[in-house]
TIRO-2110 file (N, C-alpha, C; in Angstrom, 1 decimal):
// TIRO-2110
18.8, -0.9, 11.8, N, 1, A
18.4, -0.7, 10.6, CA, 1, A
17.2, 0.6, 11.2, C, 1, A
17.5, 1.7, 11.7, N, 2, A
15.2, 2.2, 11.7, CA, 2, A
15.0, 2.6, 10.4, C, 2, A
13.8, 3.5, 10.2, N, 3, A
13.5, 4.6, 9.5, CA, 3, A
13.0, 4.1, 8.4, C, 3, A
13.0, 4.9, 7.2, N, 4, A
12.0, 4.5, 6.2, CA, 4, A
13.2, 4.2, 4.8, C, 4, A
13.3, 3.4, 3.6, N, 5, A
14.2, 3.1, 2.8, CA, 5, A
12.9, 2.2, 1.7, C, 5, A
13.9, 2.0, 0.8, N, 6, A
13.6, 1.2, -0.1, CA, 6, A
13.5, -0.4, -0.2, C, 6, A
12.9, -1.2, -0.2, N, 7, A
13.1, -2.6, 0.2, CA, 7, A
13.7, -3.4, -0.7, C, 7, A
15.2, -4.5, -1.1, N, 8, A
15.9, -4.8, -1.7, CA, 8, A
15.6, -6.1, -1.6, C, 8, A
15.9, -7.1, -2.4, N, 9, A
16.2, -8.1, -3.0, CA, 9, A
15.9, -9.6, -1.1, C, 9, A
16.6, -8.7, -0.8, N, 10, A
17.1, -10.0, 0.3, CA, 10, A
16.0, -9.6, 1.3, C, 10, A
14.8, -9.0, 0.9, N, 11, A
14.2, -7.7, 2.8, CA, 11, A
13.4, -9.4, 2.0, C, 11, A
12.9, -9.7, 1.0, N, 12, A
11.6, -9.9, 0.7, CA, 12, A
11.3, -11.0, 1.4, C, 12, A
11.8, -12.3, 2.0, N, 13, A
10.7, -13.1, 3.1, CA, 13, A
10.3, -11.8, 4.5, C, 13, A
11.1, -11.0, 4.5, N, 14, A
10.4, -10.1, 6.1, CA, 14, A
8.6, -10.0, 5.1, C, 14, A
8.9, -8.9, 4.1, N, 15, A
8.1, -8.7, 3.6, CA, 15, A
7.0, -9.4, 3.3, C, 15, A
7.5, -10.5, 3.2, N, 16, A
5.6, -11.3, 2.6, CA, 16, A
5.2, -12.1, 4.7, C, 16, A
6.1, -11.8, 4.8, N, 17, A
5.4, -11.9, 6.7, CA, 17, A
4.8, -11.1, 6.3, C, 17, A
5.3, -9.5, 7.4, N, 18, A
4.8, -8.1, 7.4, CA, 18, A
3.2, -8.5, 6.4, C, 18, A
3.4, -8.4, 5.4, N, 19, A
1.8, -8.4, 4.0, CA, 19, A
1.3, -9.7, 4.8, C, 19, A
2.2, -10.8, 5.0, N, 20, A
0.9, -12.1, 5.1, CA, 20, A
0.0, -11.8, 7.0, C, 20, A
0.8, -11.5, 7.7, N, 21, A
0.4, -11.2, 8.9, CA, 21, A
-0.6, -9.8, 9.0, C, 21, A
-0.1, -8.9, 8.1, N, 22, A
-1.2, -7.2, 8.0, CA, 22, A
-2.3, -7.5, 7.7, C, 22, A
-2.7, -8.5, 6.3, N, 23, A
-3.6, -9.0, 5.5, CA, 23, A
-4.1, -10.1, 6.7, C, 23, A
-3.9, -11.1, 7.2, N, 24, A
-5.3, -12.1, 7.7, CA, 24, A
-5.8, -11.3, 8.3, C, 24, A
-6.2, -10.4, 9.2, N, 25, A
-7.5, -10.4, 9.5, CA, 25, A
-8.1, -9.7, 9.4, C, 25, A
-8.1, -9.4, 8.0, N, 26, A
-9.3, -9.0, 6.5, CA, 26, A
-9.9, -10.3, 5.6, C, 26, A
-9.2, -11.5, 6.5, N, 27, A
-10.0, -12.8, 6.0, CA, 27, A
-11.4, -13.0, 5.9, C, 27, A
-12.0, -11.7, 7.3, N, 28, A
-13.0, -12.1, 8.0, CA, 28, A
-13.7, -11.0, 7.7, C, 28, A
-13.2, -10.1, 5.9, N, 29, A
-14.4, -9.1, 5.5, CA, 29, A
-14.4, -9.8, 4.6, C, 29, A
-16.2, -8.9, 4.1, N, 30, A
-16.4, -9.3, 2.5, CA, 30, A
-15.0, -9.2, 1.5, C, 30, A
-14.2, -9.0, 1.2, N, 31, A
-13.3, -8.6, 1.0, CA, 31, A
-12.2, -9.6, -0.1, C, 31, A
-11.8, -9.2, -1.8, N, 32, A
-11.0, -9.7, -2.1, CA, 32, A
-9.8, -9.4, -2.8, C, 32, A
-9.2, -8.6, -1.7, N, 33, A
-7.7, -8.2, -1.4, CA, 33, A
-6.4, -9.2, -2.1, C, 33, A
-6.1, -9.5, -3.5, N, 34, A
-5.5, -10.0, -3.5, CA, 34, A
-4.2, -10.3, -2.1, C, 34, A
-3.7, -9.5, -2.3, N, 35, A
-2.9, -9.5, -1.0, CA, 35, A
-3.4, -10.7, 0.1, C, 35, A
-4.2, -10.8, 1.0, N, 36, A
-4.8, -11.5, 1.7, CA, 36, A
-5.5, -12.5, 1.1, C, 36, A
-5.1, -14.1, 0.7, N, 37, A
-4.7, -15.1, 0.4, CA, 37, A
-4.1, -15.1, -0.4, C, 37, A
-2.7, -14.8, -1.4, N, 38, A
-1.2, -14.4, -2.3, CA, 38, A
-0.6, -15.8, -1.1, C, 38, A
-0.4, -16.2, -2.5, N, 39, A
0.8, -17.4, -2.0, CA, 39, A
1.8, -16.8, -1.4, C, 39, A
3.0, -17.6, -1.2, N, 40, A
4.2, -16.8, -1.3, CA, 40, A
4.9, -16.8, -2.2, C, 40, A
4.7, -17.5, -3.4, N, 41, A
4.6, -17.1, -4.2, CA, 41, A
4.3, -16.2, -5.5, C, 41, A
3.2, -15.8, -5.6, N, 42, A
2.7, -15.2, -6.0, CA, 42, A
2.8, -13.8, -4.7, C, 42, A
3.4, -14.1, -3.4, N, 43, A
3.2, -12.5, -3.2, CA, 43, A
4.3, -12.3, -3.5, C, 43, A
6.1, -12.9, -4.0, N, 44, A
7.1, -12.5, -3.6, CA, 44, A
7.0, -12.1, -5.1, C, 44, A
6.8, -12.5, -6.2, N, 45, A
6.5, -12.0, -7.7, CA, 45, A
6.5, -11.0, -7.8, C, 45, A
4.9, -10.4, -7.1, N, 46, A
4.5, -8.8, -6.8, CA, 46, A
5.8, -8.2, -6.5, C, 46, A
6.4, -8.7, -5.0, N, 47, A
7.4, -7.9, -4.4, CA, 47, A
8.0, -7.7, -6.8, C, 47, A
9.0, -8.5, -6.9, N, 48, A
9.8, -8.6, -7.9, CA, 48, A
9.3, -7.4, -8.8, C, 48, A
7.6, -7.1, -9.4, N, 49, A
8.2, -6.6, -10.2, CA, 49, A
7.2, -4.7, -9.5, C, 49, A
7.6, -4.8, -8.4, N, 50, A
6.8, -3.1, -8.3, CA, 50, A
8.0, -2.8, -7.2, C, 50, A
8.3, -1.4, -7.2, N, 51, A
9.1, -0.5, -5.8, CA, 51, A
8.4, -0.9, -4.8, C, 51, A
9.1, -1.3, -3.5, N, 52, A
8.2, -1.5, -2.0, CA, 52, A
8.7, -1.1, -1.2, C, 52, A
8.6, 0.2, -0.3, N, 53, A
9.6, 0.9, 0.7, CA, 53, A
8.7, -0.3, 2.5, C, 53, A
9.7, 0.5, 2.5, N, 54, A
9.4, -0.6, 3.9, CA, 54, A
9.9, 1.4, 5.2, C, 54, A
8.9, 0.9, 6.5, N, 55, A
9.8, 1.3, 7.6, CA, 55, A
9.8, 0.8, 8.7, C, 55, A
11.0, 0.5, 9.0, N, 56, A
12.0, -0.3, 9.9, CA, 56, A
11.8, 0.5, 11.7, C, 56, A
11.4, -0.5, 12.3, N, 57, A
11.4, -0.1, 14.2, CA, 57, A
12.4, -0.8, 14.7, C, 57, A
13.2, -1.0, 15.2, N, 58, A
14.0, -1.8, 16.2, CA, 58, A
15.2, -2.6, 15.1, C, 58, A
14.8, -2.9, 14.2, N, 59, A
15.6, -3.6, 12.9, CA, 59, A
14.2, -4.4, 12.3, C, 59, A
13.4, -4.7, 12.5, N, 60, A
12.0, -5.6, 11.4, CA, 60, A
11.4, -4.0, 11.5, C, 60, A
11.4, -4.9, 10.1, N, 61, A
10.1, -4.5, 8.9, CA, 61, A
9.0, -4.3, 9.8, C, 61, A
8.1, -2.5, 10.2, N, 62, A
8.1, -2.6, 10.6, CA, 62, A
5.7, -2.3, 10.2, C, 62, A
6.4, -2.1, 8.5, N, 63, A
4.9, -1.6, 7.8, CA, 63, A
5.7, -0.9, 6.3, C, 63, A
4.8, -1.1, 5.2, N, 64, A
5.6, -1.5, 3.6, CA, 64, A
4.7, -1.1, 3.4, C, 64, A
4.7, -0.4, 1.8, N, 65, A
4.6, -0.3, 0.5, CA, 65, A
4.8, 0.0, -0.4, C, 65, A
3.6, -0.9, -1.5, N, 66, A
4.0, -1.3, -3.0, CA, 66, A
3.4, -0.2, -4.3, C, 66, A
4.9, 0.1, -5.0, N, 67, A
4.2, 1.2, -6.2, CA, 67, A
3.4, 0.1, -6.9, C, 67, A
2.5, 0.9, -8.1, N, 68, A
2.0, 0.4, -9.2, CA, 68, A
2.4, 1.3, -10.1, C, 68, A
3.3, 1.5, -10.6, N, 69, A
3.9, 2.8, -11.8, CA, 69, A
2.9, 2.5, -13.1, C, 69, A
3.1, 3.8, -13.5, N, 70, A
1.6, 4.5, -14.9, CA, 70, A
2.3, 3.5, -15.9, C, 70, A
3.7, 4.2, -15.5, N, 71, A
4.7, 3.0, -17.3, CA, 71, A
4.9, 0.9, -16.6, C, 71, A
3.9, 0.4, -15.2, N, 72, A
4.1, -0.4, -15.5, CA, 72, A
3.5, -1.8, -15.5, C, 72, A
3.6, -2.8, -14.6, N, 73, A
2.2, -4.6, -15.2, CA, 73, A
0.8, -4.2, -14.9, C, 73, A
1.0, -3.1, -13.7, N, 74, A
-0.6, -2.9, -13.3, CA, 74, A
-0.9, -1.7, -13.1, C, 74, A
-1.1, -1.0, -14.2, N, 75, A
-1.2, 0.6, -13.7, CA, 75, A
-2.3, 0.7, -13.3, C, 75, A
-2.1, 2.4, -12.4, N, 76, A
-3.9, 2.2, -11.6, CA, 76, A
-4.5, 3.0, -12.2, C, 76, A
-5.5, 4.3, -11.7, N, 77, A
-6.8, 4.5, -12.7, CA, 77, A
-6.7, 6.1, -13.3, C, 77, A
-5.2, 6.7, -12.8, N, 78, A
-4.4, 7.6, -13.3, CA, 78, A
-3.2, 7.3, -14.0, C, 78, A
-2.5, 8.5, -14.0, N, 79, A
-1.7, 8.4, -14.9, CA, 79, A
-0.6, 9.1, -13.6, C, 79, A
0.1, 7.8, -12.3, N, 80, A
0.6, 8.5, -11.5, CA, 80, A
0.3, 7.2, -10.9, C, 80, A
1.6, 7.5, -10.0, N, 81, A
1.5, 5.9, -9.0, CA, 81, A
0.3, 6.0, -8.6, C, 81, A
0.4, 4.4, -8.0, N, 82, A
-0.4, 4.0, -7.5, CA, 82, A
0.3, 3.2, -6.0, C, 82, A
-0.4, 2.9, -5.7, N, 83, A
-0.4, 2.3, -4.0, CA, 83, A
-0.9, 0.9, -3.9, C, 83, A
-0.1, 0.4, -4.0, N, 84, A
-0.3, -1.2, -4.6, CA, 84, A
-0.6, -1.6, -3.3, C, 84, A
0.2, -2.4, -2.1, N, 85, A
0.2, -3.4, -1.2, CA, 85, A
0.7, -2.3, 0.5, C, 85, A
-0.3, -1.9, 0.7, N, 86, A
0.5, -0.9, 1.7, CA, 86, A
-0.4, -1.6, 3.5, C, 86, A
1.2, -2.1, 4.1, N, 87, A
0.3, -2.7, 5.4, CA, 87, A
1.7, -3.0, 6.3, C, 87, A
0.9, -2.9, 7.6, N, 88, A
1.5, -2.7, 8.4, CA, 88, A
1.2, -4.0, 9.2, C, 88, A
2.8, -4.1, 10.2, N, 89, A
2.5, -5.8, 10.7, CA, 89, A
1.8, -5.7, 11.7, C, 89, A
1.2, -6.7, 12.8, N, 90, A
-0.2, -6.6, 13.5, CA, 90, A
0.6, -5.9, 15.1, C, 90, A
2.1, -6.8, 15.0, N, 91, A
2.7, -6.1, 16.1, CA, 91, A
2.9, -3.9, 16.5, C, 91, A
3.1, -3.3, 15.0, N, 92, A
3.0, -2.4, 14.9, CA, 92, A
2.3, -1.3, 14.8, C, 92, A
0.7, -2.1, 14.8, N, 93, A
-0.5, -0.8, 14.7, CA, 93, A
-0.9, -0.5, 15.7, C, 93, A
-1.1, 1.2, 15.5, N, 94, A
-1.8, 2.1, 16.7, CA, 94, A
-0.9, 2.7, 16.6, C, 94, A
0.7, 2.3, 15.6, N, 95, A
1.2, 3.4, 16.4, CA, 95, A
2.2, 4.0, 16.0, C, 95, A
1.2, 4.0, 14.5, N, 96, A
1.8, 5.1, 13.0, CA, 96, A
2.8, 4.9, 12.4, C, 96, A
2.7, 4.0, 11.9, N, 97, A
3.9, 3.7, 11.0, CA, 97, A
3.8, 3.5, 10.3, C, 97, A
2.7, 3.1, 9.6, N, 98, A
1.9, 3.8, 8.6, CA, 98, A
2.3, 5.3, 8.4, C, 98, A
1.8, 6.2, 8.3, N, 99, A
1.5, 7.2, 8.6, CA, 99, A
2.8, 7.7, 8.1, C, 99, A
3.8, 7.7, 8.7, N, 100, A
5.1, 7.8, 8.9, CA, 100, A
5.7, 6.8, 7.4, C, 100, A
5.2, 5.7, 8.1, N, 101, A
5.7, 5.9, 6.2, CA, 101, A
5.1, 5.9, 4.7, C, 101, A
4.1, 6.6, 4.7, N, 102, A
3.6, 7.3, 3.5, CA, 102, A
3.7, 8.7, 3.7, C, 102, A
4.2, 9.7, 4.7, N, 103, A
5.3, 10.9, 4.9, CA, 103, A
6.5, 10.5, 4.0, C, 103, A
7.3, 9.3, 4.7, N, 104, A
8.1, 9.8, 4.2, CA, 104, A
8.2, 8.9, 2.7, C, 104, A
7.8, 8.4, 2.2, N, 105, A
7.1, 7.9, 1.1, CA, 105, A
6.8, 8.9, 0.0, C, 105, A
6.2, 10.2, 0.4, N, 106, A
5.6, 11.7, -0.1, CA, 106, A
6.6, 12.1, -0.8, C, 106, A
7.2, 12.8, 1.2, N, 107, A
8.8, 13.6, 0.6, CA, 107, A
9.7, 12.8, -0.6, C, 107, A
10.4, 11.8, 0.5, N, 108, A
11.8, 11.2, -0.9, CA, 108, A
11.9, 10.7, -2.2, C, 108, A
10.3, 10.2, -2.0, N, 109, A
9.6, 10.0, -3.5, CA, 109, A
9.0, 9.9, -4.5, C, 109, A
7.6, 10.1, -4.3, N, 110, A
7.3, 10.4, -5.0, CA, 110, A
7.1, 12.6, -5.2, C, 110, A
7.8, 13.0, -4.4, N, 111, A
7.8, 14.6, -4.5, CA, 111, A
8.4, 14.9, -4.9, C, 111, A
10.1, 14.7, -4.2, N, 112, A
11.2, 14.0, -4.7, CA, 112, A
12.0, 13.7, -5.9, C, 112, A
11.3, 12.7, -6.0, N, 113, A
12.4, 11.3, -7.3, CA, 113, A
11.6, 11.9, -8.0, C, 113, A
10.0, 11.1, -8.3, N, 114, A
9.5, 11.5, -9.0, CA, 114, A
8.2, 11.9, -10.4, C, 114, A
8.8, 13.3, -8.9, N, 115, A
8.3, 14.6, -9.0, CA, 115, A
6.4, 14.3, -9.4, C, 115, A
5.5, 13.5, -8.8, N, 116, A
4.2, 13.7, -9.2, CA, 116, A
3.7, 14.3, -9.2, C, 116, A
2.5, 15.6, -9.2, N, 117, A
1.2, 15.4, -9.1, CA, 117, A
0.5, 15.6, -8.0, C, 117, A
0.7, 13.7, -7.5, N, 118, A
-0.7, 13.1, -6.8, CA, 118, A
0.3, 11.8, -7.0, C, 118, A
-0.5, 10.6, -5.8, N, 119, A
-1.0, 9.3, -5.6, CA, 119, A
-2.0, 9.0, -5.6, C, 119, A
-2.4, 7.4, -6.1, N, 120, A
-3.9, 7.3, -6.0, CA, 120, A
-3.9, 5.9, -5.1, C, 120, A
-4.8, 5.5, -4.9, N, 121, A
-5.2, 4.3, -4.4, CA, 121, A
-6.0, 3.5, -4.0, C, 121, A
-6.4, 2.4, -3.7, N, 122, A
-7.8, 2.0, -4.2, CA, 122, A
-8.2, 0.8, -3.1, C, 122, A
-9.2, 0.8, -2.3, N, 123, A
-9.8, 0.8, -1.1, CA, 123, A
-11.2, -0.3, -1.1, C, 123, A
-11.6, -0.8, 0.1, N, 124, A
-12.8, -1.4, 0.2, CA, 124, A
-13.8, -0.6, 0.1, C, 124, A
-14.9, -0.5, -0.3, N, 125, A
-16.3, 0.3, 1.1, CA, 125, A
-16.6, 0.2, 1.3, C, 125, A
-16.7, -1.7, 1.6, N, 126, A
-16.8, -2.3, 2.6, CA, 126, A
-16.7, -2.5, 4.2, C, 126, A
-14.7, -2.5, 3.8, N, 127, A
-14.2, -2.5, 5.4, CA, 127, A
-14.8, -1.1, 6.0, C, 127, A
-15.3, -1.0, 7.1, N, 128, A
-15.9, -0.4, 8.5, CA, 128, A
-15.0, 0.7, 8.4, C, 128, A
-13.3, 0.9, 8.3, N, 129, A
-12.9, 2.1, 8.3, CA, 129, A
-11.7, 2.6, 7.8, C, 129, A
-10.9, 1.3, 6.5, N, 130, A
-10.3, 2.3, 5.3, CA, 130, A
-10.2, 3.7, 5.1, C, 130, A
-11.9, 3.2, 4.3, N, 131, A
-12.2, 4.8, 3.6, CA, 131, A
-11.9, 5.9, 4.7, C, 131, A
-12.2, 6.0, 5.4, N, 132, A
-11.6, 7.5, 6.5, CA, 132, A
-10.8, 7.5, 7.3, C, 132, A
-9.6, 5.5, 7.9, N, 133, A
-8.8, 6.0, 7.8, CA, 133, A
-7.5, 7.0, 6.8, C, 133, A
-8.1, 6.1, 5.3, N, 134, A
-7.4, 6.8, 4.6, CA, 134, A
-7.3, 8.5, 4.0, C, 134, A
-9.4, 9.0, 4.2, N, 135, A
-9.1, 10.2, 5.0, CA, 135, A
-8.3, 11.1, 5.5, C, 135, A
-8.3, 10.3, 6.3, N, 136, A
-7.5, 10.7, 7.3, CA, 136, A
-6.4, 11.2, 7.4, C, 136, A
-5.7, 10.6, 5.5, N, 137, A
-3.9, 11.0, 5.4, CA, 137, A
-4.9, 11.4, 4.0, C, 137, A
-5.8, 12.2, 4.3, N, 138, A
-5.3, 13.9, 2.7, CA, 138, A
-6.1, 13.2, 1.5, C, 138, A
-6.3, 11.7, 1.5, N, 139, A
-6.8, 10.7, 0.2, CA, 139, A
-8.4, 11.9, -0.1, C, 139, A
-8.5, 11.5, -1.5, N, 140, A
-10.0, 11.8, -1.4, CA, 140, A
-10.4, 10.7, -2.6, C, 140, A
-12.4, 10.2, -2.3, N, 141, A
-12.7, 9.4, -3.0, CA, 141, A
-12.2, 10.1, -4.5, C, 141, A
-12.0, 9.7, -6.0, N, 142, A
-13.0, 10.2, -7.6, CA, 142, A
-13.3, 9.0, -7.3, C, 142, A
-13.5, 7.4, -7.8, N, 143, A
-14.8, 7.1, -8.0, CA, 143, A
-15.1, 5.6, -7.5, C, 143, A
-16.0, 5.4, -7.2, N, 144, A
-16.3, 3.2, -6.8, CA, 144, A
-17.0, 2.7, -8.5, C, 144, A
-16.0, 1.7, -7.8, N, 145, A
-16.4, 0.5, -9.3, CA, 145, A
-15.9, -0.5, -8.9, C, 145, A
-16.4, -1.4, -9.1, N, 146, A
-17.2, -3.3, -8.9, CA, 146, A
-16.4, -3.1, -9.9, C, 146, A
-14.8, -3.8, -9.9, N, 147, A
-13.9, -4.4, -10.4, CA, 147, A
-14.2, -6.0, -10.8, C, 147, A
-14.4, -6.6, -11.8, N, 148, A
-14.8, -7.9, -12.5, CA, 148, A
-14.1, -9.1, -11.4, C, 148, A
-14.5, -9.9, -10.7, N, 149, A
-14.1, -10.8, -9.4, CA, 149, A
-13.9, -10.4, -8.7, C, 149, A
-14.6, -8.8, -8.1, N, 150, A
-14.1, -8.6, -6.2, CA, 150, A
-15.3, -9.0, -6.1, C, 150, A
-15.5, -9.2, -4.8, N, 151, A
-16.9, -8.9, -3.8, CA, 151, A
-16.5, -8.0, -3.8, C, 151, A
-16.5, -6.8, -3.4, N, 152, A
-16.0, -5.6, -3.3, CA, 152, A
-16.2, -5.0, -3.6, C, 152, A
-16.5, -3.3, -3.6, N, 153, A
-16.7, -2.0, -4.6, CA, 153, A
-14.8, -1.2, -4.1, C, 153, A
-14.6, -1.2, -5.3, N, 154, A
-13.6, -0.3, -5.0, CA, 154, A
-13.8, 1.4, -4.9, C, 154, A
-13.0, 0.6, -4.3, N, 155, A
-13.2, 3.1, -3.5, CA, 155, A
-12.2, 3.1, -4.5, C, 155, A
-11.8, 4.1, -5.5, N, 156, A
-10.4, 5.1, -6.0, CA, 156, A
-10.3, 5.8, -4.7, C, 156, A
-9.4, 6.7, -4.4, N, 157, A
-8.7, 7.7, -4.1, CA, 157, A
-7.7, 8.3, -4.0, C, 157, A
-7.7, 9.4, -3.8, N, 158, A
-6.1, 10.2, -5.3, CA, 158, A
-5.9, 11.2, -4.0, C, 158, A
-4.0, 10.8, -3.3, N, 159, A
-3.5, 12.3, -2.7, CA, 159, A
-3.3, 13.4, -2.9, C, 159, A
-3.5, 14.2, -3.6, N, 160, A
-3.2, 15.0, -4.5, CA, 160, A
-1.8, 16.6, -3.9, C, 160, A
-0.6, 16.5, -4.0, N, 161, A
0.6, 17.3, -3.5, CA, 161, A
0.7, 18.8, -3.6, C, 161, A
1.2, 19.6, -3.0, N, 162, A
0.3, 21.0, -2.8, CA, 162, A
2.0, 21.2, -3.5, C, 162, A
2.0, 22.5, -3.9, N, 163, A
3.3, 22.6, -4.6, CA, 163, A
4.6, 23.8, -4.2, C, 163, A
END
């Protein structure tokens, strides 16, 4: 199976591998994203608590996004869905899978199913290219905060969907 779909319970192991491998390079930065050092148990608990979507290529999970819902256990800064752990496996990086995944999520879930006017995410100000990468995907920064227990400053960004 190739393309976009919601991840199901049986995708948990593949999702964890993508998460673990995709976030490993960030260990070299002064960033304390929860996904960087999440144990398998912690990661799979996250997977069970938040809807996750994936983009598959050649039958492998290439990229994944989880959503923190405004009514869920970890709502974002606004009353709209908030992108949680967004990651691409290193084997697939640089080929646009994250952009394809985000596009499909926006088209099929966020605007069509959830009918939300926007989506938010938070990223690290201290990372050399994440803020500009998300700006290139249409996100606009709206706040920067130092969250308790975090080394980095979180830049909150929002992407507003046209009507």
